[in-house]
PADREN-756266 format. One record per residue: residue number from 1; x, y, z of N, C-alpha, C in turn. Coordinates in nm, 2 decimals. Each point is the difference from the previous one (the first is absolute). Example, Ala and Ser with C-alpha at 12.3 -4.5 7.8 and 13.67 -1.06 7.14 Angstrom:
PADREN-756266
SITE  pos     n.X     n.Y     n.Z    ca.X    ca.Y    ca.Z     c.X     c.Y     c.Z
SITE    1    1.32   -0.57    0.78   -0.09    0.12    0.00    0.09    0.12    0.00
SITE    2   -0.04    0.11   -0.07    0.09    0.11    0.00   -0.08    0.11    0.08
This chain:
PADREN-756266
SITE  pos     n.X     n.Y     n.Z    ca.X    ca.Y    ca.Z     c.X     c.Y     c.Z
SITE    1   -2.30    9.71   18.29    0.01    0.16   -0.06    0.03    0.06    0.11
SITE    2    0.07    0.11   -0.03    0.02    0.13    0.09   -0.09    0.08   -0.04
SITE    3   -0.07    0.05    0.11   -0.08    0.13    0.00    0.05    0.09    0.08
SITE    4    0.05    0.14   -0.10    0.06    0.10    0.06   -0.11    0.08    0.06
SITE    5    0.02    0.10    0.10   -0.07    0.06    0.11   -0.02    0.15   -0.08
SITE    6   -0.11    0.04    0.04    0.00    0.14   -0.06    0.09    0.11    0.05
SITE    7    0.04   -0.01    0.11    0.14    0.07    0.05    0.11   -0.02   -0.12
SITE    8    0.05   -0.12    0.03    0.12   -0.03   -0.11   -0.05    0.06   -0.14
SITE    9   -0.12   -0.02   -0.05    0.00    0.05   -0.13    0.02    0.16   -0.03
SITE   10   -0.02    0.04    0.11   -0.02    0.15    0.01    0.15    0.06    0.04
SITE   11    0.05   -0.06    0.07    0.16    0.04    0.03    0.08   -0.03   -0.18
SITE   12   -0.03   -0.09   -0.06    0.07   -0.04   -0.12   -0.03    0.12   -0.07
SITE   13   -0.14    0.05   -0.03   -0.03    0.12   -0.08    0.08    0.14    0.03
SITE   14    0.04    0.01    0.17    0.07    0.12    0.06    0.13   -0.04   -0.08
SITE   15    0.03   -0.11    0.03    0.16   -0.03   -0.04    0.03    0.04   -0.15
SITE   16   -0.12   -0.03   -0.11    0.02   -0.01   -0.11   -0.01    0.15   -0.05
SITE   17   -0.08    0.07    0.05   -0.02    0.15   -0.02    0.12    0.08    0.03
SITE   18    0.07   -0.02    0.13    0.13    0.05    0.02    0.12   -0.04   -0.07
SITE   19   -0.02   -0.12   -0.01    0.09   -0.05   -0.16    0.02    0.09   -0.10
SITE   20   -0.12    0.00   -0.02    0.01    0.10   -0.15    0.02    0.13    0.04
SITE   21   -0.04    0.09    0.12    0.06    0.11   -0.01    0.15   -0.02   -0.01
SITE   22    0.04   -0.08    0.09    0.18   -0.01   -0.02    0.02    0.00   -0.12
SITE   23   -0.05   -0.06   -0.09    0.06   -0.04   -0.14   -0.02    0.17   -0.06
SITE   24   -0.10    0.04    0.01   -0.02    0.15   -0.05    0.10    0.06    0.05
SITE   25    0.02    0.03    0.12    0.12    0.10    0.06    0.13   -0.05   -0.05
SITE   26    0.04   -0.13   -0.01    0.10   -0.01   -0.05    0.04    0.02   -0.16
SITE   27   -0.12   -0.01   -0.08    0.00   -0.01   -0.13    0.01    0.19   -0.04
SITE   28   -0.07    0.05    0.10    0.02    0.16   -0.02    0.15    0.04    0.03
SITE   29    0.06   -0.07    0.11    0.09    0.06    0.04    0.12   -0.01   -0.11
SITE   30   -0.01   -0.16   -0.03    0.11   -0.02   -0.13   -0.02    0.09   -0.11
SITE   31   -0.13    0.04   -0.07   -0.01    0.10   -0.09    0.06    0.15    0.04
SITE   32   -0.02    0.04    0.16    0.04    0.14   -0.02    0.16   -0.01    0.01
SITE   33    0.05   -0.12    0.07    0.16    0.00    0.00    0.05   -0.01   -0.15
SITE   34   -0.06   -0.05   -0.08    0.02   -0.01   -0.15    0.00    0.11   -0.06
SITE   35   -0.12    0.06    0.03   -0.04    0.14   -0.05    0.11    0.10    0.03
SITE   36    0.03    0.00    0.11    0.12    0.09    0.09    0.12   -0.02   -0.07
SITE   37    0.08   -0.12    0.02    0.10   -0.07   -0.05    0.02    0.06   -0.16
SITE   38   -0.11   -0.03   -0.07    0.03    0.02   -0.13    0.00    0.13   -0.03
SITE   39   -0.08    0.13    0.09    0.00    0.16   -0.02    0.14    0.04    0.03
SITE   40    0.07   -0.09    0.13    0.12    0.07    0.01    0.10   -0.03   -0.08
SITE   41   -0.02   -0.10   -0.05    0.10   -0.08   -0.09    0.00    0.08   -0.13
SITE   42   -0.11    0.06   -0.04   -0.02    0.08   -0.13    0.04    0.15    0.05
SITE   43   -0.01    0.06    0.10    0.06    0.10    0.06    0.15    0.00    0.01
SITE   44    0.05   -0.09    0.04    0.16   -0.01    0.04    0.04    0.00   -0.16
SITE   45   -0.06   -0.09   -0.10    0.07    0.03   -0.14   -0.04    0.12   -0.05
SITE   46   -0.10    0.06    0.03    0.00    0.15   -0.07    0.10    0.13    0.08
SITE   47    0.02   -0.06    0.12    0.11    0.08    0.06    0.13   -0.02   -0.08
SITE   48    0.02   -0.14    0.00    0.15   -0.03   -0.08    0.00    0.06   -0.11
SITE   49   -0.09    0.01   -0.10   -0.01    0.02   -0.13    0.02    0.17    0.02
SITE   50   -0.07    0.07    0.11    0.02    0.12    0.02    0.17    0.06    0.03
SITE   51    0.05   -0.05    0.08    0.11   -0.02    0.04    0.11    0.00   -0.10
SITE   52   -0.03   -0.10   -0.09    0.07   -0.04   -0.11   -0.02    0.12   -0.09
SITE   53   -0.09    0.05   -0.05    0.00    0.11   -0.07    0.06    0.11    0.06
SITE   54   -0.02    0.03    0.12    0.06    0.11    0.07    0.14   -0.03   -0.01
SITE   55    0.07   -0.09    0.04    0.14   -0.04   -0.06    0.02    0.05   -0.13
SITE   56   -0.05   -0.03   -0.11    0.06   -0.01   -0.12   -0.03    0.14   -0.07
SITE   57   -0.09    0.07    0.07    0.00    0.17   -0.02    0.11    0.06    0.07
SITE   58    0.03   -0.06    0.13    0.11    0.08    0.02    0.15   -0.02   -0.04
SITE   59    0.02   -0.15   -0.04    0.14   -0.03   -0.09    0.00    0.05   -0.15
SITE   60   -0.18    0.03   -0.03    0.03    0.04   -0.15    0.07    0.14    0.02
SITE   61   -0.08    0.07    0.10    0.06    0.15    0.02    0.13    0.03   -0.01
SITE   62    0.07   -0.11    0.08    0.14    0.01    0.02    0.06   -0.04   -0.10
SITE   63   -0.04   -0.06   -0.07    0.08   -0.05   -0.16   -0.03    0.13   -0.10
SITE   64   -0.11    0.05   -0.01   -0.04    0.12   -0.07    0.12    0.12    0.01
SITE   65    0.00   -0.01    0.17    0.08    0.15    0.02    0.15   -0.06   -0.04
SITE   66    0.04   -0.13   -0.04    0.16   -0.05   -0.02   -0.04    0.04   -0.14
SITE   67   -0.06   -0.03   -0.08   -0.04    0.03   -0.15    0.00    0.14   -0.03
SITE   68   -0.06    0.07    0.07    0.00    0.14   -0.03    0.16    0.06    0.01
SITE   69    0.06   -0.03    0.11    0.13    0.04    0.02    0.11   -0.06   -0.11
SITE   70    0.00   -0.08   -0.04    0.03   -0.06   -0.13   -0.02    0.10   -0.13
SITE   71   -0.11    0.01    0.00   -0.04    0.13   -0.10    0.09    0.11    0.00
SITE   72    0.00    0.03    0.12    0.07    0.14    0.04    0.16    0.01   -0.02
SITE   73    0.06   -0.16    0.03    0.11    0.01    0.02    0.09   -0.03   -0.17
SITE   74   -0.11   -0.03   -0.10    0.03   -0.04   -0.16    0.01    0.16   -0.02
SITE   75   -0.11    0.10    0.03   -0.01    0.12   -0.04    0.14    0.09    0.05
SITE   76    0.02   -0.02    0.13    0.10    0.09    0.06    0.14   -0.05   -0.06
SITE   77    0.02   -0.12   -0.04    0.11   -0.10   -0.08    0.02    0.11   -0.13
SITE   78   -0.09    0.05   -0.04    0.00    0.04   -0.13    0.04    0.12    0.02
SITE   79   -0.03    0.10    0.11    0.02    0.15    0.05    0.12   -0.04    0.04
SITE   80    0.06   -0.08    0.09    0.15   -0.03    0.02    0.09    0.00   -0.11
SITE   81   -0.01   -0.06   -0.12    0.07   -0.02   -0.12    0.03    0.17   -0.06
SITE   82   -0.11    0.07    0.01    0.02    0.10   -0.07    0.06    0.12    0.12
SITE   83   -0.02   -0.01    0.12    0.07    0.06    0.11    0.15   -0.01   -0.01
SITE   84    0.05   -0.13   -0.01    0.13   -0.05    0.01    0.06    0.09   -0.15
SITE   85   -0.06   -0.01   -0.10    0.06    0.07   -0.11    0.00    0.15    0.00
SITE   86   -0.11    0.07    0.05    0.00    0.12    0.01    0.12    0.07    0.11
SITE   87    0.00   -0.08    0.11    0.12    0.02    0.08    0.15   -0.01   -0.04
SITE   88    0.02   -0.10   -0.10    0.12   -0.02   -0.07    0.04    0.13   -0.09
SITE   89   -0.08    0.10   -0.04    0.01    0.10   -0.11    0.01    0.13    0.08
SITE   90    0.10    0.06   -0.05    0.03    0.17    0.07   -0.14    0.06   -0.05
SITE   91   -0.08    0.06    0.10   -0.14    0.09   -0.04    0.02    0.09   -0.11
SITE   92    0.15    0.08    0.04    0.00    0.09   -0.13    0.02   -0.07   -0.17
SITE   93    0.02   -0.13    0.02   -0.03   -0.06   -0.15   -0.13   -0.03    0.00
SITE   94   -0.09   -0.05    0.09   -0.13   -0.03   -0.02   -0.11    0.10   -0.02
SITE   95    0.05    0.13    0.02   -0.05    0.14   -0.03    0.00    0.01   -0.13
SITE   96    0.09   -0.07   -0.09    0.01    0.02   -0.14   -0.11   -0.08   -0.07
SITE   97   -0.06   -0.08    0.08   -0.13   -0.11   -0.08   -0.10    0.12   -0.03
SITE   98   -0.11   -0.07   -0.07   -0.11    0.09   -0.02   -0.08    0.00    0.14
SITE   99   -0.07    0.10    0.03   -0.06    0.01    0.14   -0.09   -0.10    0.01
SITE  100   -0.08   -0.03   -0.08   -0.12   -0.09    0.01    0.03   -0.16    0.04
SITE  101    0.12   -0.03   -0.07    0.08   -0.12   -0.01    0.05   -0.01    0.17
SITE  102    0.07    0.08    0.04    0.06    0.00    0.10   -0.10    0.00    0.12
SITE  103   -0.10    0.09   -0.03   -0.14    0.00    0.12   -0.04   -0.11    0.04
SITE  104   -0.06   -0.08   -0.15   -0.03   -0.13    0.03    0.07   -0.12    0.08
SITE  105    0.15    0.03   -0.07    0.08   -0.11    0.09   -0.01    0.01    0.14
SITE  106    0.03    0.14    0.01   -0.01    0.03    0.18   -0.08   -0.04    0.07
SITE  107   -0.13    0.05   -0.05   -0.14   -0.02    0.07    0.00   -0.18   -0.01
SITE  108    0.02   -0.09   -0.12   -0.01   -0.13    0.03    0.13   -0.03    0.11
SITE  109    0.10    0.02    0.02    0.10   -0.02    0.11   -0.06    0.00    0.10
SITE  110   -0.09    0.16    0.03    0.00   -0.01    0.17   -0.14   -0.04    0.04
SITE  111   -0.09   -0.06   -0.10   -0.13   -0.02    0.03    0.01   -0.12    0.10
SITE  112   -0.10    0.01    0.07   -0.03   -0.10    0.14   -0.18   -0.03   -0.02
SITE  113   -0.01   -0.11    0.08   -0.13   -0.06    0.02    0.01   -0.04    0.15
SITE  114   -0.14    0.02    0.03   -0.02   -0.01    0.14   -0.04   -0.16    0.05
SITE  115    0.00   -0.06    0.10   -0.01   -0.09    0.04   -0.12    0.00    0.06
SITE  116   -0.10   -0.10   -0.03   -0.12   -0.01    0.08   -0.08   -0.14   -0.02
SITE  117   -0.07   -0.02    0.13   -0.07   -0.15   -0.02   -0.15    0.03    0.06
SITE  118   -0.10   -0.11   -0.03   -0.15    0.00    0.04    0.03   -0.05    0.12
SITE  119   -0.08    0.10    0.11    0.01   -0.05    0.14   -0.11   -0.09    0.04
SITE  120   -0.10   -0.04   -0.09   -0.14   -0.04    0.04    0.05   -0.15    0.02
SITE  121    0.11   -0.07   -0.03    0.02   -0.15    0.04    0.07    0.00    0.15
SITE  122    0.07    0.12    0.04    0.05    0.03    0.12   -0.09    0.01    0.11
SITE  123   -0.12    0.09   -0.07   -0.12    0.00    0.13   -0.05   -0.11    0.03
SITE  124   -0.03   -0.10   -0.11   -0.06   -0.14    0.02    0.10   -0.07    0.09
SITE  125    0.11    0.00   -0.03    0.11   -0.10    0.10   -0.03    0.07    0.11
SITE  126    0.02    0.12    0.06    0.00    0.07    0.12   -0.15   -0.02    0.06
SITE  127   -0.11   -0.02   -0.07   -0.12   -0.03    0.04    0.00   -0.15    0.07
SITE  128    0.05   -0.08   -0.09   -0.01   -0.17    0.02    0.13   -0.04    0.10
SITE  129    0.06    0.08    0.07    0.12    0.01    0.06   -0.04   -0.12    0.15
SITE  130   -0.11    0.01    0.04   -0.06   -0.08    0.10   -0.02   -0.13   -0.04
SITE  131   -0.04    0.00   -0.13   -0.04   -0.15   -0.04    0.14   -0.05   -0.03
SITE  132    0.09    0.03   -0.05    0.15   -0.05   -0.04    0.04   -0.05    0.12
SITE  133   -0.02    0.09    0.11    0.08   -0.02    0.14   -0.09   -0.15    0.05
SITE  134   -0.12    0.00   -0.02   -0.07   -0.09    0.06    0.05   -0.16   -0.04
SITE  135    0.05    0.00   -0.14    0.04   -0.11   -0.09    0.12   -0.04    0.01
SITE  136    0.07    0.12    0.10    0.15   -0.06    0.03    0.09    0.04   -0.11
SITE  137   -0.05    0.09   -0.12    0.08    0.02   -0.08    0.09    0.12    0.02
SITE  138    0.09   -0.02    0.13    0.07    0.12    0.03    0.12    0.02   -0.11
SITE  139    0.07   -0.10   -0.08    0.08    0.05   -0.12   -0.06    0.09   -0.09
SITE  140   -0.14   -0.09   -0.05   -0.03    0.10   -0.10   -0.03    0.17    0.01
SITE  141   -0.06    0.02    0.17   -0.01    0.11    0.04    0.14    0.08   -0.01
SITE  142    0.09   -0.05    0.07    0.14    0.08    0.02    0.04    0.04   -0.16
SITE  143   -0.01   -0.11   -0.10    0.07    0.02   -0.14   -0.07    0.12   -0.06
SITE  144   -0.14    0.01    0.01   -0.09    0.06   -0.07    0.02    0.15    0.04
SITE  145    0.01   -0.01    0.15    0.00    0.14    0.07    0.16    0.07   -0.06
SITE  146    0.12   -0.09   -0.01    0.08    0.06    0.00   -0.01    0.06   -0.18
SITE  147   -0.04   -0.09   -0.05   -0.06    0.04   -0.18   -0.02    0.16    0.00
SITE  148   -0.12   -0.02    0.07   -0.06    0.13   -0.01    0.06    0.13    0.06
SITE  149    0.07   -0.04    0.10    0.09    0.10    0.08    0.12    0.03   -0.13
SITE  150    0.08   -0.07   -0.02    0.08    0.01   -0.09   -0.06    0.08   -0.13
SITE  151   -0.12   -0.03   -0.06   -0.07    0.07   -0.11   -0.02    0.16    0.04
SITE  152   -0.02    0.01    0.10   -0.02    0.12    0.06    0.14    0.09   -0.01
SITE  153    0.06   -0.08    0.06    0.15    0.07   -0.01    0.04    0.03   -0.13
SITE  154    0.01   -0.07   -0.10    0.03    0.02   -0.13   -0.08    0.10   -0.04
SITE  155   -0.12    0.01    0.01   -0.06    0.11   -0.07    0.02    0.16    0.06
SITE  156    0.08   -0.03    0.12   -0.03    0.13    0.10    0.16    0.05   -0.08
SITE  157    0.11   -0.10    0.03    0.13    0.04   -0.04    0.03    0.05   -0.16
SITE  158   -0.08   -0.10   -0.08    0.00    0.08   -0.16   -0.04    0.10   -0.03
SITE  159   -0.12    0.01    0.05   -0.10    0.13   -0.03    0.07    0.10    0.06
SITE  160    0.03    0.00    0.12    0.08    0.14    0.04    0.12    0.02   -0.09
SITE  161    0.06   -0.10   -0.02    0.15    0.06   -0.09   -0.07    0.06   -0.10
SITE  162   -0.11   -0.07   -0.09   -0.04    0.06   -0.11   -0.04    0.16    0.02
SITE  163   -0.08    0.01    0.10   -0.04    0.14    0.07    0.12    0.10    0.02
SITE  164    0.09   -0.04    0.05    0.12    0.09    0.01    0.07    0.02   -0.10
SITE  165    0.02   -0.11   -0.12    0.05    0.05   -0.10   -0.09    0.11   -0.09
SITE  166   -0.11   -0.05   -0.03   -0.09    0.12   -0.04    0.00    0.12    0.08
SITE  167    0.02    0.04    0.10    0.01    0.13    0.06    0.12    0.06   -0.07
SITE  168    0.13   -0.09    0.01    0.13    0.08   -0.06   -0.03    0.03   -0.13
SITE  169   -0.09   -0.07   -0.08   -0.01    0.06   -0.14   -0.10    0.09   -0.01
SITE  170   -0.09   -0.01    0.08   -0.09    0.13   -0.01    0.08    0.13    0.07
SITE  171    0.08    0.00    0.07    0.06    0.12    0.06    0.08    0.05   -0.08
SITE  172    0.08   -0.06   -0.11    0.06    0.06   -0.12   -0.08    0.03   -0.08
SITE  173   -0.12   -0.08   -0.01   -0.11    0.05   -0.13   -0.06    0.12    0.04
SITE  174   -0.02    0.04    0.13   -0.07    0.11    0.05    0.07    0.12   -0.01
SITE  175    0.15   -0.03    0.04    0.09    0.11    0.02    0.10    0.00   -0.10
SITE  176   -0.03    0.01   -0.13    0.12   -0.04   -0.11    0.11    0.09   -0.02
SITE  177   -0.01    0.15    0.04    0.11    0.07    0.01    0.09   -0.03    0.12
SITE  178   -0.01   -0.07    0.09    0.10   -0.01    0.12    0.10   -0.13   -0.05
SITE  179   -0.06   -0.06   -0.12    0.11   -0.09   -0.02    0.07    0.00   -0.14
SITE  180    0.10   -0.01   -0.01    0.08   -0.02   -0.14   -0.08   -0.10   -0.11
SITE  181    0.06    0.02   -0.12   -0.06   -0.09   -0.07   -0.07    0.08   -0.13
SITE  182   -0.01   -0.05   -0.14   -0.06    0.04   -0.08   -0.16   -0.03   -0.03
SITE  183   -0.01   -0.12    0.03   -0.16   -0.04    0.03   -0.03   -0.04    0.14
SITE  184   -0.14   -0.04    0.01   -0.03   -0.04    0.14    0.03   -0.16    0.00
SITE  185    0.02   -0.06   -0.10    0.08   -0.14    0.03    0.14    0.00    0.02
SITE  186    0.09    0.08   -0.08    0.14    0.06    0.05    0.02    0.06    0.10
SITE  187   -0.10    0.07    0.08    0.03    0.04    0.14   -0.04   -0.11    0.12
SITE  188   -0.07   -0.11   -0.07   -0.03   -0.11    0.08    0.13   -0.07    0.02
SITE  189    0.08   -0.03   -0.10    0.13   -0.06   -0.05    0.10    0.04    0.09
SITE  190    0.01    0.14    0.00    0.12    0.08    0.06   -0.04   -0.03    0.15
SITE  191   -0.09   -0.01    0.06   -0.02   -0.02    0.14    0.04   -0.10    0.07
SITE  192    0.10    0.01    0.11    0.05   -0.14    0.08   -0.13   -0.07    0.06
SITE  193   -0.10    0.06    0.02   -0.10   -0.09    0.09   -0.05   -0.08   -0.10
SITE  194   -0.04    0.06   -0.12   -0.08   -0.07   -0.13    0.11   -0.14   -0.02
SITE  195    0.12    0.06   -0.04    0.09   -0.13   -0.02    0.02   -0.09    0.09
SITE  196   -0.02    0.01    0.14    0.04   -0.07    0.12   -0.12   -0.08   -0.02
SITE  197   -0.12    0.04   -0.05   -0.13   -0.08   -0.01    0.01   -0.11   -0.13
SITE  198    0.06    0.04   -0.11    0.04   -0.07   -0.12    0.10   -0.10    0.04
SITE  199    0.10    0.00    0.11    0.11   -0.07    0.01   -0.10   -0.11    0.09
SITE  200   -0.05    0.04    0.08   -0.09   -0.08    0.14   -0.09   -0.08   -0.08
SITE  201   -0.07    0.03   -0.12   -0.11   -0.08   -0.05    0.04   -0.17    0.01
SITE  202    0.12   -0.02   -0.08    0.05   -0.14   -0.01   -0.04   -0.07    0.12
SITE  203    0.06    0.02    0.09   -0.02   -0.06    0.17   -0.12    0.00    0.02
SITE  204   -0.11    0.09    0.02   -0.12    0.00    0.03   -0.08   -0.09   -0.11
SITE  205    0.04   -0.03   -0.12   -0.06   -0.10   -0.07    0.01   -0.14    0.05
SITE  206    0.14    0.00    0.02    0.07   -0.14    0.06   -0.06   -0.04    0.12
SITE  207   -0.05    0.08    0.09   -0.07    0.01    0.11   -0.13   -0.04    0.01
SITE  208   -0.05    0.08   -0.10   -0.16   -0.05   -0.04   -0.04   -0.15   -0.07
SITE  209    0.11   -0.02   -0.08    0.00   -0.13   -0.06    0.02   -0.13    0.09
SITE  210    0.08    0.05    0.12    0.03   -0.10    0.12   -0.11   -0.02    0.07
SITE  211   -0.09    0.11    0.04   -0.15    0.00    0.08   -0.12   -0.10   -0.08
SITE  212    0.05    0.03   -0.14   -0.11   -0.10   -0.06   -0.01   -0.16    0.00
SITE  213    0.17   -0.02    0.01    0.03   -0.13   -0.02   -0.03   -0.06    0.16
SITE  214    0.02    0.10    0.07   -0.02   -0.06    0.17   -0.12    0.00    0.05
SITE  215   -0.09    0.07   -0.08   -0.17   -0.03    0.02   -0.06   -0.11   -0.05
SITE  216    0.06   -0.05   -0.09   -0.04   -0.12   -0.09    0.06   -0.10    0.09
SITE  217    0.15   -0.02    0.02    0.03   -0.10    0.10   -0.09   -0.03    0.13
SITE  218   -0.05    0.15    0.05   -0.07   -0.03    0.17   -0.15   -0.06   -0.09
SITE  219   -0.04    0.06   -0.07   -0.14   -0.06   -0.05    0.01   -0.12   -0.08
SITE  220    0.08   -0.08   -0.01    0.03   -0.15   -0.02   -0.01   -0.06    0.13
SITE  221    0.07    0.08    0.11   -0.01   -0.06    0.13   -0.15   -0.01    0.05
SITE  222   -0.08    0.11   -0.04   -0.14   -0.01    0.01   -0.08   -0.11   -0.05
SITE  223    0.05   -0.04   -0.13   -0.09   -0.08   -0.05    0.06   -0.14    0.07
SITE  224    0.09   -0.02    0.04    0.06   -0.12    0.05   -0.07   -0.02    0.11
SITE  225   -0.02    0.10    0.09   -0.04    0.01    0.14   -0.18   -0.04    0.01
SITE  226   -0.05    0.05   -0.09   -0.16    0.00   -0.03   -0.04   -0.14   -0.09
SITE  227    0.09   -0.01   -0.08    0.00   -0.15   -0.10   -0.09    0.04   -0.13
SITE  228    0.03    0.12   -0.07   -0.01    0.04   -0.12    0.11   -0.02   -0.09
SITE  229   -0.01   -0.02   -0.14    0.09   -0.02   -0.06    0.00    0.12   -0.10
SITE  230    0.11    0.03   -0.05    0.06    0.09   -0.11   -0.11    0.03   -0.09
SITE  231   -0.04   -0.15   -0.04   -0.11   -0.01   -0.14   -0.12    0.07    0.06
SITE  232   -0.02   -0.06    0.09   -0.16    0.05    0.07   -0.03    0.14    0.02
SITE  233    0.14    0.07    0.03   -0.01    0.15    0.04    0.02    0.06   -0.15
SITE  234    0.08   -0.05   -0.09   -0.02    0.05   -0.14   -0.12    0.02   -0.08
SITE  235   -0.09   -0.13    0.05   -0.10   -0.04   -0.11   -0.10    0.12    0.11
SITE  236   -0.01    0.01    0.10   -0.07    0.10    0.07    0.04    0.13   -0.03
SITE  237    0.08    0.07   -0.04    0.06    0.12    0.00   -0.06    0.03   -0.16
SITE  238    0.03   -0.12   -0.09   -0.04    0.05   -0.13   -0.17    0.00   -0.01
SITE  239   -0.07   -0.07    0.08   -0.16    0.00    0.02   -0.01    0.14    0.05
SITE  240    0.06    0.07    0.09    0.00    0.10    0.10    0.01    0.13   -0.11
SITE  241    0.11   -0.02   -0.09    0.03    0.11   -0.09   -0.10   -0.01   -0.13
SITE  242   -0.08   -0.09    0.00   -0.05   -0.02   -0.14   -0.11    0.12   -0.03
SITE  243    0.00    0.05   -0.12   -0.09    0.14    0.00   -0.14   -0.09   -0.01
SITE  244   -0.12    0.08    0.08   -0.15   -0.02   -0.02   -0.03    0.05   -0.09
SITE  245   -0.05   -0.05   -0.12   -0.07    0.04   -0.12   -0.12   -0.04    0.01
SITE  246   -0.10    0.15   -0.03   -0.12   -0.03    0.01   -0.06    0.06   -0.12
SITE  247   -0.13    0.04   -0.06   -0.03    0.01   -0.12   -0.01    0.15   -0.02
SITE  248   -0.06    0.06    0.12    0.03    0.17    0.00    0.13    0.04   -0.02
SITE  249   -0.01    0.12   -0.06    0.14    0.10    0.00    0.06    0.04    0.13
SITE  250    0.09    0.03    0.00    0.07    0.08    0.13   -0.04    0.15   -0.01
SITE  251   -0.02    0.06    0.10   -0.03    0.15   -0.02    0.09    0.05   -0.03
SITE  252    0.02    0.11   -0.09    0.07    0.09   -0.06   -0.03    0.14    0.03
SITE  253    0.14    0.02    0.10    0.01    0.17    0.08   -0.04    0.09   -0.05
SITE  254    0.00   -0.02   -0.15    0.00    0.16   -0.09   -0.17    0.02    0.00
SITE  255   -0.08   -0.11    0.01   -0.15   -0.01   -0.03   -0.05    0.11    0.13
SITE  256    0.07   -0.02    0.09   -0.05    0.06    0.13    0.04    0.13    0.03
SITE  257    0.08    0.08   -0.09    0.02    0.15    0.04   -0.08    0.05   -0.09
SITE  258   -0.06    0.11    0.03   -0.11    0.08   -0.07    0.04    0.15   -0.02
SITE  259   -0.06    0.08   -0.06    0.09    0.15   -0.02   -0.02    0.04    0.13
SITE  260    0.07    0.10    0.03    0.01    0.07    0.14   -0.14    0.11   -0.02
SITE  261   -0.07    0.01    0.12   -0.12    0.07    0.01    0.00    0.16   -0.02
SITE  262   -0.07    0.07   -0.09    0.01    0.11   -0.04   -0.13    0.09    0.11
SITE  263    0.07    0.11    0.05   -0.10    0.09    0.11   -0.13    0.01   -0.09
SITE  264    0.00    0.03   -0.13   -0.12    0.05   -0.06   -0.10   -0.13   -0.01
SITE  265    0.06   -0.10    0.02   -0.11   -0.10    0.01   -0.01   -0.07    0.09
SITE  266    0.02    0.06    0.12   -0.05   -0.06    0.13   -0.13    0.07    0.06
SITE  267   -0.12   -0.03   -0.11   -0.13    0.05    0.04   -0.07    0.00    0.13
SITE  268    0.05   -0.11    0.07   -0.06   -0.02    0.13    0.06    0.11    0.12
SITE  269    0.09    0.05   -0.05    0.04    0.10    0.09    0.02    0.14   -0.05
SITE  270   -0.10    0.01   -0.10   -0.02    0.14   -0.07   -0.07    0.12    0.14
SITE  271   -0.07   -0.06    0.08   -0.07    0.08    0.12    0.13    0.09    0.08
SITE  272    0.10   -0.08    0.02    0.14    0.06    0.07    0.06    0.10   -0.09
SITE  273    0.01   -0.03   -0.13    0.05    0.12   -0.08   -0.08    0.11   -0.03
SITE  274   -0.13   -0.03    0.00   -0.09    0.13    0.01    0.01    0.07    0.13
SITE  275    0.02   -0.07    0.12    0.04    0.07    0.12    0.12    0.10    0.00
SITE  276    0.08   -0.11   -0.05    0.16    0.10    0.01   -0.01    0.12   -0.10
SITE  277   -0.06    0.00   -0.13   -0.05    0.09   -0.08   -0.03    0.11    0.06
SITE  278   -0.12   -0.02    0.07   -0.06    0.09    0.11    0.09    0.10    0.08
SITE  279    0.07   -0.10    0.05    0.11    0.07    0.12    0.09    0.08   -0.06
SITE  280    0.05   -0.05   -0.14    0.09    0.11   -0.07   -0.07    0.12   -0.02
SITE  281   -0.10    0.00   -0.07   -0.09    0.13   -0.04    0.01    0.08    0.13
SITE  282   -0.04   -0.03    0.10   -0.03    0.06    0.12    0.12    0.09    0.07
SITE  283    0.12   -0.07   -0.02    0.13    0.02    0.04    0.09    0.09   -0.10
SITE  284   -0.09    0.03   -0.11    0.09    0.08   -0.12    0.00    0.14    0.05
């Protein structure tokens, strides 16, 4: 029978104690690593979802812009048809038509719509630029940047043209005596600058149509680079544009307009009126 000395027993107790401490430390470390790892994985997933949502908003805005241009093109094609007919008929003959009929035709022919787009998605993209760079999505950054630059250019070119044309019409309408013609609308039709804008309308429409298709082509490249399908973008846009329906009725602007205030009903200002009346009496 082997008898252990008290000193050996004491050493074993110390060894067991440190072993327990070691196990606790290891367990705590593993727990911390797992917790931090799970937290980082969750954060990365949330960031990825945020980036995907940002990408969808950016590409949705580009698609909306192209769709908006399509609507203007359709409207302008109708105008172009009227322009082509009006330009083919001598103005003297057009003046034989009833004034109201001819006026409606000419106004339809020269009407224009402004191009515009929501800048919110562009701001989101710009604010997340460093994130995209860190992920190495340089193609996406370049393509989207080109899209927004082109959108601004289209907006400027087209809208400036519309403003220039409106100025021509306004100058004639504001100084009718300086221009030949029976009515304002035929004064327009007799003006060389107006006729030139009507001739050029067709080419401007073709240019605008091309820009819309080019935007869509570039946007498809964006989808390919970022890994988003056309179907996913379409579903996102349908959800984004879905009307929010709540039980309450929307405010009606007419409900907020009250009768104009009458001086005799401004009771809180009576003291000033009395002072003014007294001063008027003194100066008589």
